[in-house]
N, C-alpha and C positions, 0 to 999 in steps of 0.2 A: 634619620636614615638616609634623607636626601643629601646631607652634609657628607656622609661617609662615601657615597658614590659619586659626589660632586656633579650632581645633575639637578636640573630644575624640576619640580614636582609636576609642572603642566606638561612635561614630555611623556609621562606615563600613560596618557590617555590611550594611545595606540596599543600598548602593551595590555591594558585592560580589555580593550575590544577583542584583541587576539586571544586572550585567555578565556573570555566569555563564549567566543565561537568554538574553541576547542573544547570546553567543558560541555557545551550543548551537543556538540558532535559526538563526544563520548557518552553522553546521556541517551541520545536517541538512536545510536547504532544498535545497541542490544535490543532495544524496544522494537525497532523496525525488523530486526532479524527474528524475533519472536513472532510477529505478525505474519511475516512470510512463511515461516515454518508452520504455524497454525493453519494458514490459508491452504498450503500444499497438503497437509494432512487431511483436511476436510475435503478437498477436491479428489484425492486419491481414494479416500473412503467411499465417496459417492460413485466414482467411475468403477471401482472394484466391485462394489455391490451390485451395480447394474450388470457388470460383465459376468459375475457369479450367478446371477439370477437367470440369464439368458446365455448359457455356455455354447450353445450351437451357433449363435450369431457372431461370436468372437473368437473364432479359430485362427491362429496364425497372427498376422500383422493387423488384424482388424481392430484389436484394442488400441493400438497406436493410432490409427485413423479416427477412431471413436473419441479418444482423448484429445486429439487436435481439433475435432469438430466441436466438442463441448467447450474447449477453450475459446474458440472463435465466437461461439454463441454467447457465452458468458461475457466475453469482452464487449460485444455490441449490446448486450442487454445492460451493462454497467455504464456505458457511455452517457446516457441521459442523466445520470446521477453526478457526473463530474463536469459537465459542459454547461454553458449558459442556456441551452435549449430546455433545461429542466423546468424552467419557470412556466413554459407553455404546456408541459405534461402534468405536472404535480402542483395543483393550486390548493392553497389552504381555504378553509371556509370563509375567511375574511377577504379573500381575493376574488371570489366568485361573484359574477354580477347577479344582482337581485332582480 
């Protein structure tokens, strides 16, 4: 095949890397889309359930502010799980001093 295209076989390394990156992108794009949709559905279920349980508290634009407040709270609650500070908050039994 390399004789037909008159190219050296060692030149195909860049094409292999490019095709691998493209294939991995095509694989993880639908997967990440699924997780974002799942997270949005769970969040909307939680906020709608609370708003339906207490209808007098959520008249008008209050549900929008409640949703924004829950987003901010969940963001700050999730930060320790994705930052290096989590090793100070979450210790396994093997890491605890005796």
